LUMBA-626157 format. One record per residue (C-alpha): residue number from 1; x, y, z. Coordinates in nm, 2 decimals, m for minus. Last residue first. Layout:
! residues N
> NUM|X|Y|Z $
...
This chain:
! residues 666
> 666|m21.81|10.56|6.27 $
> 665|m21.79|10.53|6.65 $
> 664|m22.16|10.54|6.70 $
> 663|m22.21|10.24|6.48 $
> 662|m21.98|10.04|6.71 $
> 661|m22.19|10.13|7.01 $
> 660|m22.52|10.03|6.83 $
> 659|m22.38|9.68|6.77 $
> 658|m22.27|9.64|7.13 $
> 657|m22.60|9.79|7.27 $
> 656|m22.84|9.56|7.08 $
> 655|m22.94|9.36|7.38 $
> 654|m23.08|9.01|7.34 $
> 653|m23.42|8.94|7.51 $
> 652|m23.59|8.76|7.23 $
> 651|m23.30|8.51|7.22 $
> 650|m23.18|8.41|6.87 $
> 649|m23.18|8.07|6.71 $
> 648|m23.19|8.19|6.35 $
> 647|m23.14|7.93|6.07 $
> 646|m23.39|7.66|6.16 $
> 645|m23.66|7.62|6.42 $
> 644|m23.67|7.99|6.51 $
> 643|m23.72|8.06|6.14 $
> 642|m23.52|8.36|6.02 $
> 641|m23.39|8.26|5.68 $
> 640|m23.09|8.35|5.46 $
> 639|m22.94|8.09|5.23 $
> 638|m23.25|8.07|5.01 $
> 637|m23.59|7.92|4.98 $
> 636|m23.69|7.82|5.33 $
> 635|m24.05|7.70|5.34 $
> 634|m24.30|7.82|5.60 $
> 633|m24.41|7.71|5.94 $
> 632|m24.57|7.97|6.17 $
> 631|m24.34|8.22|6.35 $
> 630|m24.31|8.21|6.73 $
> 629|m23.96|8.33|6.80 $
> 628|m23.98|8.57|6.50 $
> 627|m24.23|8.80|6.68 $
> 626|m24.01|8.80|6.99 $
> 625|m23.71|8.90|6.77 $
> 624|m23.86|9.24|6.72 $
> 623|m23.63|9.45|6.94 $
> 622|m23.31|9.31|6.79 $
> 621|m23.39|9.35|6.42 $
> 620|m23.58|9.68|6.48 $
> 619|m23.28|9.84|6.65 $
> 618|m23.03|9.70|6.40 $
> 617|m23.23|9.81|6.10 $
> 616|m23.29|10.16|6.23 $
> 615|m22.92|10.21|6.29 $
> 614|m22.86|10.09|5.93 $
> 613|m23.14|10.32|5.82 $
> 612|m22.98|10.64|5.95 $
> 611|m22.63|10.53|5.86 $
> 610|m22.73|10.48|5.50 $
> 609|m22.90|10.81|5.48 $
> 608|m22.60|11.00|5.63 $
> 607|m22.35|10.82|5.40 $
> 606|m22.54|10.92|5.09 $
> 605|m22.78|10.69|4.91 $
> 604|m22.80|10.62|4.53 $
> 603|m23.08|10.38|4.44 $
> 602|m23.04|10.06|4.24 $
> 601|m23.33|10.01|4.00 $
> 600|m23.61|9.78|4.08 $
> 599|m23.82|9.83|3.76 $
> 598|m23.75|9.50|3.59 $
> 597|m23.40|9.55|3.44 $
> 596|m23.19|9.54|3.75 $
> 595|m22.83|9.64|3.81 $
> 594|m22.82|9.95|3.59 $
> 593|m23.01|10.23|3.75 $
> 592|m22.74|10.32|3.99 $
> 591|m22.45|10.07|3.98 $
> 590|m22.17|10.32|4.05 $
> 589|m22.39|10.55|4.24 $
> 588|m22.25|10.52|4.59 $
> 587|m22.50|10.25|4.68 $
> 586|m22.28|9.93|4.68 $
> 585|m21.96|10.10|4.81 $
> 584|m22.13|10.29|5.09 $
> 583|m22.32|9.97|5.18 $
> 582|m22.00|9.78|5.20 $
> 581|m21.86|10.03|5.45 $
> 580|m22.17|10.02|5.66 $
> 579|m22.18|9.65|5.67 $
> 578|m21.81|9.65|5.77 $
> 577|m21.87|9.89|6.06 $
> 576|m22.18|9.70|6.17 $
> 575|m21.99|9.37|6.21 $
> 574|m22.03|9.11|5.94 $
> 573|m22.20|8.77|6.00 $
> 572|m22.20|8.69|5.63 $
> 571|m22.55|8.55|5.58 $
> 570|m22.72|8.72|5.87 $
> 569|m22.56|9.06|5.89 $
> 568|m22.45|9.11|5.52 $
> 567|m22.78|8.96|5.38 $
> 566|m23.00|9.16|5.62 $
> 565|m22.82|9.49|5.55 $
> 564|m22.87|9.45|5.17 $
> 563|m23.23|9.36|5.23 $
> 562|m23.26|9.67|5.45 $
> 561|m23.11|9.89|5.19 $
> 560|m23.32|9.76|4.90 $
> 559|m23.62|9.78|5.13 $
> 558|m23.59|10.16|5.16 $
> 557|m23.66|10.28|5.51 $
> 556|m23.89|10.18|5.80 $
> 555|m24.14|10.47|5.78 $
> 554|m24.11|10.62|5.44 $
> 553|m24.05|10.27|5.30 $
> 552|m24.39|10.16|5.43 $
> 551|m24.60|10.43|5.26 $
> 550|m24.91|10.54|5.44 $
> 549|m25.13|10.79|5.25 $
> 548|m25.23|10.58|4.96 $
> 547|m25.44|10.79|4.72 $
> 546|m25.81|10.84|4.73 $
> 545|m25.79|11.21|4.62 $
> 544|m25.87|11.32|4.98 $
> 543|m25.59|11.11|5.11 $
> 542|m25.64|10.75|5.22 $
> 541|m25.72|10.67|5.58 $
> 540|m25.45|10.48|5.78 $
> 539|m25.41|10.10|5.78 $
> 538|m25.31|10.07|5.41 $
> 537|m25.03|9.83|5.49 $
> 536|m24.83|10.00|5.21 $
> 535|m24.58|9.93|4.93 $
> 534|m24.64|10.18|4.65 $
> 533|m24.83|10.04|4.35 $
> 532|m24.64|9.99|4.02 $
> 531|m24.58|9.62|4.09 $
> 530|m24.95|9.58|4.16 $
> 529|m25.01|9.75|3.82 $
> 528|m24.79|9.50|3.65 $
> 527|m24.97|9.21|3.81 $
> 526|m25.31|9.35|3.69 $
> 525|m25.19|9.38|3.33 $
> 524|m25.03|9.04|3.32 $
> 523|m25.35|8.87|3.45 $
> 522|m25.56|9.04|3.18 $
> 521|m25.30|8.99|2.91 $
> 520|m25.31|8.61|2.94 $
> 519|m25.15|8.54|2.60 $
> 518|m24.92|8.27|2.73 $
> 517|m24.61|8.49|2.69 $
> 516|m24.80|8.77|2.88 $
> 515|m24.88|8.53|3.16 $
> 514|m24.51|8.42|3.18 $
> 513|m24.40|8.79|3.19 $
> 512|m24.65|8.86|3.47 $
> 511|m24.53|8.56|3.65 $
> 510|m24.17|8.68|3.64 $
> 509|m24.28|9.03|3.75 $
> 508|m24.44|8.88|4.06 $
> 507|m24.12|8.69|4.13 $
> 506|m23.91|9.00|4.07 $
> 505|m24.10|9.21|4.32 $
> 504|m24.09|8.94|4.58 $
> 503|m23.71|8.94|4.54 $
> 502|m23.65|9.29|4.67 $
> 501|m23.90|9.21|4.95 $
> 500|m23.70|8.91|5.08 $
> 499|m23.85|8.56|5.03 $
> 498|m23.81|8.30|5.31 $
> 497|m24.13|8.36|5.49 $
> 496|m24.33|8.40|5.17 $
> 495|m24.53|8.07|5.20 $
> 494|m24.63|8.13|5.56 $
> 493|m24.84|7.82|5.66 $
> 492|m25.12|7.83|5.92 $
> 491|m25.10|8.20|5.97 $
> 490|m24.97|8.47|6.21 $
> 489|m24.77|8.79|6.17 $
> 488|m25.06|8.93|5.97 $
> 487|m25.23|8.94|6.31 $
> 486|m25.09|8.77|6.62 $
> 485|m24.82|9.05|6.64 $
> 484|m24.88|9.31|6.37 $
> 483|m24.60|9.29|6.11 $
> 482|m24.30|9.50|6.03 $
> 481|m24.07|9.31|6.27 $
> 480|m23.77|9.42|6.07 $
> 479|m23.65|9.07|5.99 $
> 478|m24.01|8.94|5.95 $
> 477|m24.09|9.22|5.71 $
> 476|m23.78|9.15|5.50 $
> 475|m23.86|8.77|5.49 $
> 474|m24.21|8.82|5.36 $
> 473|m24.56|8.82|5.52 $
> 472|m24.84|8.65|5.31 $
> 471|m24.96|8.37|5.53 $
> 470|m25.19|8.09|5.39 $
> 469|m25.48|8.01|5.62 $
> 468|m25.58|7.64|5.57 $
> 467|m25.93|7.52|5.50 $
> 466|m26.20|7.31|5.65 $
> 465|m26.45|7.58|5.54 $
> 464|m26.57|7.67|5.88 $
> 463|m26.22|7.67|6.04 $
> 462|m26.08|7.86|5.74 $
> 461|m26.35|8.12|5.78 $
> 460|m26.26|8.16|6.14 $
> 459|m25.89|8.20|6.07 $
> 458|m25.93|8.44|5.79 $
> 457|m26.18|8.66|5.98 $
> 456|m25.96|8.66|6.29 $
> 455|m25.66|8.77|6.07 $
> 454|m25.86|9.06|5.93 $
> 453|m25.97|9.17|6.27 $
> 452|m25.61|9.16|6.39 $
> 451|m25.49|9.39|6.11 $
> 450|m25.77|9.63|6.17 $
> 449|m25.70|9.65|6.55 $
> 448|m25.34|9.69|6.47 $
> 447|m25.38|10.02|6.29 $
> 446|m25.60|10.20|6.54 $
> 445|m25.40|10.06|6.83 $
> 444|m25.08|10.19|6.67 $
> 443|m25.22|10.54|6.69 $
> 442|m25.47|10.70|6.46 $
> 441|m25.68|10.85|6.74 $
> 440|m25.99|10.97|6.56 $
> 439|m26.15|10.64|6.63 $
> 438|m26.13|10.70|7.00 $
> 437|m26.06|10.37|7.18 $
> 436|m26.28|10.25|7.47 $
> 435|m26.21|9.88|7.44 $
> 434|m26.56|9.78|7.34 $
> 433|m26.63|10.10|7.14 $
> 432|m26.31|10.05|6.94 $
> 431|m26.42|9.69|6.88 $
> 430|m26.75|9.80|6.75 $
> 429|m26.56|10.04|6.51 $
> 428|m26.35|9.74|6.40 $
> 427|m26.65|9.53|6.33 $
> 426|m26.82|9.81|6.13 $
> 425|m26.51|9.89|5.92 $
> 424|m26.41|9.52|5.84 $
> 423|m26.57|9.50|5.50 $
> 422|m26.58|9.13|5.40 $
> 421|m26.54|9.05|5.03 $
> 420|m26.53|8.70|4.89 $
> 419|m26.36|8.57|4.58 $
> 418|m26.34|8.21|4.47 $
> 417|m26.03|8.17|4.27 $
> 416|m26.00|8.14|3.89 $
> 415|m25.66|8.31|3.86 $
> 414|m25.81|8.61|3.67 $
> 413|m26.09|8.64|3.93 $
> 412|m25.84|8.67|4.21 $
> 411|m25.63|8.92|4.02 $
> 410|m25.93|9.14|3.93 $
> 409|m26.05|9.16|4.29 $
> 408|m25.72|9.23|4.45 $
> 407|m25.64|9.48|4.18 $
> 406|m25.96|9.66|4.23 $
> 405|m25.91|9.68|4.60 $
> 404|m25.56|9.81|4.56 $
> 403|m25.67|10.08|4.32 $
> 402|m25.99|10.18|4.50 $
> 401|m25.79|10.25|4.81 $
> 400|m25.81|10.07|5.15 $
> 399|m25.72|10.29|5.44 $
> 398|m26.03|10.26|5.66 $
> 397|m26.09|9.89|5.58 $
> 396|m26.14|9.67|5.28 $
> 395|m26.12|9.29|5.35 $
> 394|m26.06|9.10|5.03 $
> 393|m26.09|8.72|5.08 $
> 392|m25.95|8.48|4.83 $
> 391|m26.08|8.13|4.88 $
> 390|m25.87|7.89|4.68 $
> 389|m26.09|7.59|4.61 $
> 388|m26.20|7.75|4.29 $
> 387|m25.85|7.67|4.17 $
> 386|m25.96|7.32|4.09 $
> 385|m25.72|7.06|4.24 $
> 384|m25.47|6.86|4.05 $
> 383|m25.23|6.87|4.34 $
> 382|m24.96|7.05|4.15 $
> 381|m25.22|7.29|4.00 $
> 380|m25.34|7.37|4.35 $
> 379|m24.99|7.45|4.46 $
> 378|m24.94|7.68|4.15 $
> 377|m25.26|7.87|4.24 $
> 376|m25.16|7.90|4.60 $
> 375|m24.82|8.03|4.50 $
> 374|m24.98|8.30|4.29 $
> 373|m25.20|8.40|4.59 $
> 372|m24.89|8.42|4.81 $
> 371|m24.72|8.65|4.55 $
> 370|m25.02|8.88|4.53 $
> 369|m25.05|8.88|4.91 $
> 368|m24.69|9.01|4.93 $
> 367|m24.71|9.26|4.65 $
> 366|m25.02|9.45|4.75 $
> 365|m25.38|9.41|4.61 $
> 364|m25.50|9.32|4.96 $
> 363|m25.57|8.95|4.93 $
> 362|m25.64|8.76|5.25 $
> 361|m25.59|8.39|5.19 $
> 360|m25.78|8.07|5.26 $
> 359|m25.67|7.75|5.10 $
> 358|m25.96|7.50|5.09 $
> 357|m26.02|7.13|5.13 $
> 356|m25.74|7.08|5.38 $
> 355|m25.65|6.72|5.43 $
> 354|m25.38|6.84|5.67 $
> 353|m25.10|6.64|5.49 $
> 352|m25.23|6.73|5.14 $
> 351|m25.24|7.10|5.22 $
> 350|m24.90|7.09|5.38 $
> 349|m24.75|6.91|5.09 $
> 348|m24.90|7.15|4.84 $
> 347|m24.77|7.45|5.04 $
> 346|m24.41|7.32|5.04 $
> 345|m24.43|7.22|4.68 $
> 344|m24.56|7.57|4.58 $
> 343|m24.30|7.76|4.77 $
> 342|m24.01|7.54|4.64 $
> 341|m24.14|7.55|4.28 $
> 340|m24.19|7.93|4.30 $
> 339|m23.83|7.97|4.43 $
> 338|m23.69|7.76|4.14 $
> 337|m23.89|7.95|3.88 $
> 336|m23.77|8.28|4.02 $
> 335|m23.41|8.17|4.03 $
> 334|m23.42|8.06|3.67 $
> 333|m23.57|8.39|3.57 $
> 332|m23.30|8.57|3.76 $
> 331|m23.03|8.37|3.59 $
> 330|m23.18|8.46|3.25 $
> 329|m23.21|8.83|3.34 $
> 328|m22.85|8.86|3.48 $
> 327|m22.87|9.09|3.78 $
> 326|m22.93|8.80|4.02 $
> 325|m23.15|8.92|4.31 $
> 324|m23.08|8.83|4.67 $
> 323|m22.75|9.02|4.69 $
> 322|m22.92|9.34|4.55 $
> 321|m22.65|9.61|4.60 $
> 320|m22.38|9.36|4.49 $
> 319|m22.04|9.48|4.59 $
> 318|m21.82|9.44|4.29 $
> 317|m21.46|9.47|4.39 $
> 316|m21.23|9.70|4.19 $
> 315|m21.34|10.02|4.37 $
> 314|m21.32|9.85|4.70 $
> 313|m21.01|10.03|4.80 $
> 312|m20.78|9.85|5.05 $
> 311|m20.70|10.07|5.35 $
> 310|m20.36|9.96|5.49 $
> 309|m20.22|9.73|5.75 $
> 308|m19.86|9.70|5.62 $
> 307|m19.76|9.34|5.55 $
> 306|m19.57|9.11|5.78 $
> 305|m19.46|8.75|5.74 $
> 304|m19.47|8.43|5.94 $
> 303|m19.36|8.09|5.84 $
> 302|m19.57|7.79|5.95 $
> 301|m19.45|7.43|5.91 $
> 300|m19.75|7.20|5.89 $
> 299|m19.78|6.93|6.15 $
> 298|m20.16|6.91|6.13 $
> 297|m20.21|7.29|6.18 $
> 296|m20.24|7.23|6.56 $
> 295|m20.61|7.33|6.57 $
> 294|m20.69|7.12|6.27 $
> 293|m20.96|7.30|6.07 $
> 292|m21.30|7.13|6.01 $
> 291|m21.58|7.25|5.78 $
> 290|m21.88|7.04|5.88 $
> 289|m22.01|7.31|6.12 $
> 288|m22.04|7.56|5.83 $
> 287|m22.11|7.90|5.99 $
> 286|m21.76|7.95|6.12 $
> 285|m21.61|7.86|5.78 $
> 284|m21.84|8.11|5.60 $
> 283|m21.75|8.39|5.85 $
> 282|m21.38|8.33|5.80 $
> 281|m21.42|8.34|5.42 $
> 280|m21.62|8.66|5.45 $
> 279|m21.35|8.82|5.66 $
> 278|m21.10|8.71|5.40 $
> 277|m21.27|8.94|5.14 $
> 276|m21.06|8.92|4.83 $
> 275|m20.99|9.23|4.62 $
> 274|m20.90|9.12|4.27 $
> 273|m20.61|9.14|4.02 $
> 272|m20.60|8.92|3.71 $
> 271|m20.30|8.92|3.49 $
> 270|m20.09|9.06|3.21 $
> 269|m19.73|9.15|3.24 $
> 268|m19.52|9.41|3.05 $
> 267|m19.17|9.31|2.99 $
> 266|m19.19|9.34|2.61 $
> 265|m19.53|9.26|2.47 $
> 264|m19.79|9.16|2.73 $
> 263|m20.02|9.45|2.66 $
> 262|m20.04|9.34|2.30 $
> 261|m20.16|9.00|2.41 $
> 260|m20.40|9.16|2.65 $
> 259|m20.55|9.37|2.37 $
> 258|m20.58|9.06|2.15 $
> 257|m20.81|8.89|2.40 $
> 256|m20.87|8.52|2.35 $
> 255|m20.53|8.38|2.43 $
> 254|m20.48|8.67|2.68 $
> 253|m20.74|8.52|2.92 $
> 252|m20.75|8.73|3.23 $
> 251|m21.00|8.66|3.51 $
> 250|m21.14|8.83|3.81 $
> 249|m21.37|8.76|4.10 $
> 248|m21.48|8.41|4.01 $
> 247|m21.72|8.32|4.29 $
> 246|m21.69|7.97|4.43 $
> 245|m21.56|8.07|4.77 $
> 244|m21.34|8.34|4.62 $
> 243|m21.17|8.31|4.28 $
> 242|m20.88|8.48|4.12 $
> 241|m20.79|8.37|3.77 $
> 240|m20.50|8.40|3.52 $
> 239|m20.48|8.22|3.18 $
> 238|m20.14|8.30|3.03 $
> 237|m20.23|8.12|2.70 $
> 236|m19.95|7.87|2.67 $
> 235|m19.92|7.70|2.32 $
> 234|m19.80|7.35|2.25 $
> 233|m19.55|7.17|2.03 $
> 232|m19.27|7.42|1.96 $
> 231|m19.46|7.71|2.11 $
> 230|m19.18|7.80|2.35 $
> 229|m19.29|8.03|2.63 $
> 228|m19.27|8.40|2.56 $
> 227|m19.64|8.48|2.62 $
> 226|m19.81|8.26|2.87 $
> 225|m19.75|8.06|3.19 $
> 224|m20.04|8.03|3.42 $
> 223|m20.13|8.22|3.74 $
> 222|m20.41|8.08|3.96 $
> 221|m20.53|8.25|4.28 $
> 220|m20.77|8.07|4.50 $
> 219|m20.96|8.21|4.79 $
> 218|m21.10|7.97|5.04 $
> 217|m21.41|7.78|5.14 $
> 216|m21.25|7.45|5.04 $
> 215|m21.54|7.33|4.83 $
> 214|m21.61|7.67|4.69 $
> 213|m21.25|7.76|4.61 $
> 212|m21.21|7.42|4.44 $
> 211|m21.53|7.48|4.24 $
> 210|m21.41|7.81|4.11 $
> 209|m21.06|7.68|4.02 $
> 208|m21.20|7.37|3.85 $
> 207|m21.47|7.56|3.66 $
> 206|m21.21|7.80|3.52 $
> 205|m20.98|7.52|3.42 $
> 204|m21.26|7.33|3.25 $
> 203|m21.37|7.63|3.06 $
> 202|m21.00|7.71|2.96 $
> 201|m20.96|7.35|2.85 $
> 200|m21.24|7.35|2.59 $
> 199|m21.00|7.34|2.29 $
> 198|m20.65|7.31|2.42 $
> 197|m20.42|7.56|2.59 $
> 196|m20.12|7.47|2.79 $
> 195|m20.12|7.49|3.17 $
> 194|m19.80|7.62|3.32 $
> 193|m19.91|7.69|3.67 $
> 192|m19.82|7.85|4.00 $
> 191|m20.13|7.79|4.21 $
> 190|m20.19|8.01|4.52 $
> 189|m20.43|7.89|4.78 $
> 188|m20.56|8.15|5.02 $
> 187|m20.74|8.07|5.35 $
> 186|m20.49|7.81|5.47 $
> 185|m20.57|7.67|5.82 $
> 184|m20.45|7.31|5.84 $
> 183|m20.77|7.19|5.68 $
> 182|m20.69|7.43|5.40 $
> 181|m20.35|7.28|5.35 $
> 180|m20.49|6.93|5.36 $
> 179|m20.73|7.01|5.07 $
> 178|m20.47|7.23|4.89 $
> 177|m20.25|6.92|4.84 $
> 176|m20.50|6.80|4.58 $
> 175|m20.68|6.47|4.63 $
> 174|m20.83|6.36|4.30 $
> 173|m20.55|6.53|4.09 $
> 172|m20.60|6.84|3.89 $
> 171|m20.49|7.10|4.14 $
> 170|m20.15|6.95|4.20 $
> 169|m20.10|6.94|3.82 $
> 168|m20.02|7.32|3.83 $
> 167|m19.82|7.39|4.15 $
> 166|m19.95|7.42|4.50 $
> 165|m19.89|7.70|4.75 $
> 164|m20.05|7.78|5.08 $
> 163|m20.13|8.13|5.23 $
> 162|m20.28|8.22|5.56 $
> 161|m20.45|8.57|5.57 $
> 160|m20.70|8.58|5.85 $
> 159|m20.42|8.66|6.10 $
> 158|m20.37|9.01|5.94 $
> 157|m20.06|9.18|6.08 $
> 156|m19.90|8.84|6.15 $
> 155|m19.95|8.71|5.80 $
> 154|m19.92|8.34|5.79 $
> 153|m19.73|8.14|5.53 $
> 152|m19.82|7.77|5.54 $
> 151|m19.59|7.47|5.45 $
> 150|m19.66|7.10|5.40 $
> 149|m19.51|7.07|5.06 $
> 148|m19.15|7.06|5.16 $
> 147|m18.84|7.29|5.19 $
> 146|m18.79|7.55|5.47 $
> 145|m18.49|7.77|5.39 $
> 144|m18.18|7.75|5.61 $
> 143|m17.84|7.88|5.48 $
> 142|m17.98|8.15|5.25 $
> 141|m17.76|8.25|4.95 $
> 140|m18.02|8.15|4.69 $
> 139|m18.07|7.81|4.85 $
> 138|m17.95|7.60|5.14 $
> 137|m18.20|7.35|5.27 $
> 136|m18.41|7.29|5.58 $
> 135|m18.66|7.01|5.60 $
> 134|m19.04|7.00|5.57 $
> 133|m19.23|6.67|5.53 $
> 132|m19.45|6.64|5.22 $
> 131|m19.17|6.55|4.99 $
> 130|m19.17|6.69|4.63 $
> 129|m19.21|6.45|4.34 $
> 128|m18.90|6.45|4.13 $
> 127|m18.82|6.66|3.82 $
> 126|m18.63|6.60|3.50 $
> 125|m18.77|6.31|3.30 $
> 124|m19.07|6.31|3.53 $
> 123|m19.19|6.64|3.37 $
> 122|m19.29|6.47|3.05 $
> 121|m19.63|6.64|2.97 $
> 120|m19.78|6.64|2.62 $
> 119|m20.00|6.34|2.70 $
> 118|m19.90|6.18|3.02 $
> 117|m19.62|6.20|3.27 $
> 116|m19.74|6.47|3.52 $
> 115|m19.55|6.52|3.84 $
> 114|m19.78|6.56|4.15 $
> 113|m19.62|6.71|4.46 $
> 112|m19.47|7.03|4.32 $
> 111|m19.22|7.17|4.57 $
> 110|m19.28|7.45|4.82 $
> 109|m18.97|7.66|4.89 $
> 108|m18.98|7.89|5.19 $
> 107|m18.96|8.23|5.34 $
> 106|m18.70|8.39|5.12 $
> 105|m18.66|8.74|5.26 $
> 104|m18.64|9.06|5.05 $
> 103|m18.96|9.21|5.19 $
> 102|m19.15|8.89|5.13 $
> 101|m19.06|8.59|4.92 $
> 100|m19.21|8.24|4.86 $
> 99|m19.03|8.03|4.60 $
> 98|m19.27|7.78|4.44 $
> 97|m19.08|7.47|4.33 $
> 96|m19.02|7.22|4.06 $
> 95|m18.77|6.98|4.21 $
> 94|m18.43|6.85|4.10 $
> 93|m18.24|6.58|4.28 $
> 92|m17.87|6.58|4.39 $
> 91|m17.96|6.63|4.75 $
> 90|m18.19|6.93|4.68 $
> 89|m18.17|7.13|4.35 $
> 88|m18.45|7.38|4.29 $
> 87|m18.62|7.48|3.97 $
> 86|m18.81|7.81|4.01 $
> 85|m19.17|7.93|4.01 $
> 84|m19.26|8.26|4.19 $
> 83|m19.47|8.35|4.49 $
> 82|m19.45|8.70|4.62 $
> 81|m19.59|8.84|4.95 $
> 80|m19.62|9.21|4.89 $
> 79|m19.52|9.54|5.04 $
> 78|m19.25|9.62|4.78 $
> 77|m18.92|9.75|4.92 $
> 76|m18.76|9.41|4.91 $
> 75|m18.87|9.36|4.55 $
> 74|m18.52|9.40|4.40 $
> 73|m18.35|9.19|4.66 $
> 72|m18.59|8.90|4.65 $
> 71|m18.58|8.90|4.27 $
> 70|m18.20|8.91|4.28 $
> 69|m18.19|8.61|4.51 $
> 68|m18.44|8.42|4.30 $
> 67|m18.22|8.49|3.99 $
> 66|m17.91|8.37|4.16 $
> 65|m18.08|8.03|4.21 $
> 64|m18.21|8.04|3.85 $
> 63|m17.86|8.12|3.71 $
> 62|m17.71|7.82|3.89 $
> 61|m17.98|7.60|3.75 $
> 60|m17.93|7.73|3.40 $
> 59|m17.55|7.68|3.41 $
> 58|m17.59|7.34|3.57 $
> 57|m17.78|7.20|3.27 $
> 56|m18.04|6.94|3.35 $
> 55|m18.32|7.20|3.32 $
> 54|m18.20|7.24|2.96 $
> 53|m18.38|6.91|2.90 $
> 52|m18.72|7.09|2.88 $
> 51|m18.67|7.47|2.89 $
> 50|m19.05|7.51|2.84 $
> 49|m19.15|7.64|3.19 $
> 48|m18.96|7.97|3.18 $
> 47|m18.63|8.01|3.38 $
> 46|m18.76|8.24|3.67 $
> 45|m19.12|8.17|3.57 $
> 44|m19.09|7.80|3.67 $
> 43|m19.47|7.79|3.73 $
> 42|m19.63|8.13|3.69 $
> 41|m19.63|8.43|3.92 $
> 40|m19.86|8.49|4.22 $
> 39|m19.87|8.83|4.39 $
> 38|m20.01|8.89|4.74 $
> 37|m20.05|9.24|4.89 $
> 36|m20.12|9.39|4.54 $
> 35|m19.99|9.68|4.34 $
> 34|m19.96|9.44|4.04 $
> 33|m19.72|9.66|3.85 $
> 32|m19.44|9.62|4.10 $
> 31|m19.47|9.24|4.11 $
> 30|m19.49|9.23|3.72 $
> 29|m19.19|9.46|3.68 $
> 28|m18.98|9.24|3.91 $
> 27|m19.10|8.93|3.73 $
> 26|m19.00|9.08|3.39 $
> 25|m18.65|9.17|3.52 $
> 24|m18.62|8.82|3.66 $
> 23|m18.72|8.68|3.32 $
> 22|m18.46|8.88|3.13 $
> 21|m18.19|8.78|3.37 $
> 20|m18.30|8.41|3.35 $
> 19|m18.31|8.38|2.97 $
> 18|m18.39|8.00|2.95 $
> 17|m18.70|8.07|2.73 $
> 16|m18.79|8.43|2.72 $
> 15|m19.07|8.57|2.94 $
> 14|m19.37|8.80|2.91 $
> 13|m19.51|8.83|3.27 $
> 12|m19.82|8.64|3.38 $
> 11|m19.97|8.78|3.70 $
> 10|m20.22|8.64|3.95 $
> 9|m20.29|8.93|4.19 $
> 8|m20.45|8.94|4.53 $
> 7|m20.57|9.27|4.70 $
> 6|m20.67|9.20|5.06 $
> 5|m20.99|9.30|5.24 $
> 4|m21.05|9.16|5.59 $
> 3|m21.20|9.48|5.74 $
> 2|m20.87|9.66|5.69 $
> 1|m20.61|9.49|5.48 $
């Protein structure tokens, strides 16, 4: 429950048709086995779904009512909200309901709104459509139980957990009850279902649950009837799913898993249990201005319940250490191609609009300038222009190594660009004399003078050539302020402004793979060597062996950590304590070496290291906003961006004290 995490379970117990005592025992065991704060059981689980005309028998209905009372009593000591399907008589009519229980109390009865009468379904023979308005009824020994579809169940001890129920067919109609429930404040929709299996239906069901959770920005738990139901004409597979904002967290499909079928023999239940982040859902809803929630809950009846505020382990929740990079190779390749297309189209449009004859870019042999040069080549191809119009300028200085210089040269030639070299050493030394700076003083002035000299060269050459300076800085550098103000910070169009460093690496690797597939081994080889080169601005002299002496990640921290922080802070809006907790889970060694296949393995970091760089991240992020407040134009490619004209409207004078103070308490 802490930090917004709640364990939600969709469980399918093994039942017997019309055997209420047996089924209640099975439901009790399923609730206890789930070990979750919210447990969803299937439609009509108290009796089983396939009783057909037996639902018209008083003896079955009486037993069902007593069964709910016994289930409430025998789960009173379980710290869970439980939703179970049961037939309910109201005013001489029969309704297919979800009974909502917590700590032995019957909180409400939510009837099915949409009654199917097509294909294999014939529910209208026995059940009525449930009313939306809520009234009080007698049931299971309780004199006043709320009855009606417009009900919400709100946890007092965790206000972010607001539960709504709908039943099977309610999800499949054009306007599901969950839409209004979510607009009234629901964050978790529980579907008690009895969806039979047909060829292809599981895929459709899966997509429907995932897309509904995405459209409604909610969690969705779906528990379907399974083992023990009658197979007279159809088969029920016990498909259970838990989704969160479009992401399928957990799924159990016993029909296609013999081990799950065996696990479901006897009373044992099968199901899907997942840790849902309700803090993330709240952040998403705050961010989306078009997502509306009625302040007065639109007339819904709200019942409160309490759950213990406990620490929910994240062991069962995948915390992606590289949130910007898909782990699946095929999805990663698709992502890379899409990003290249966005970058190239953005640059092509800017070149065409400005009537620029040339694209001018500084190439260092590092990752960022390599990616920017590749984007330039794609943009020129889109415009049908000769790549010789790309003017690649290498500008060796005091820290340039033979390796990076050689890679910059080889790559420019392999892409068919015009290559020029301008050594900046003499000009920078003259500048040192002009401002009275001692060359042996390797302070920030020593470094930034080189960076600004390079930018001056690029701008002036672009003016003379009628060209446009293409920026190379990436999203991670902009977030950290790892750029020299009015130097590499500035350009006429920054193609990498929306690409985080962890993704830059994969984009370059993607092009290397493409080049190898086309037989261009020369380009592939130089790109792979760029990938193998340490990230460095190369502004300090190289070592005696000609090796890079200045490594960026030694100074600002590992980029995989900073990109993780960046995503959690900007995309999710999480507080420092939650970012820290998630980082501990993501980098504790569970995924080490296994998340990525292209050389960017997941590191393992201890708590002290994570805290060190998280503090550094917040300090740099706040203190360097003045650089982001005057960024050049550049294309947004993902859900996280820092453009002052788009995603990040942040004052340059904001204080970091609140965020630092929270970190100090951990």
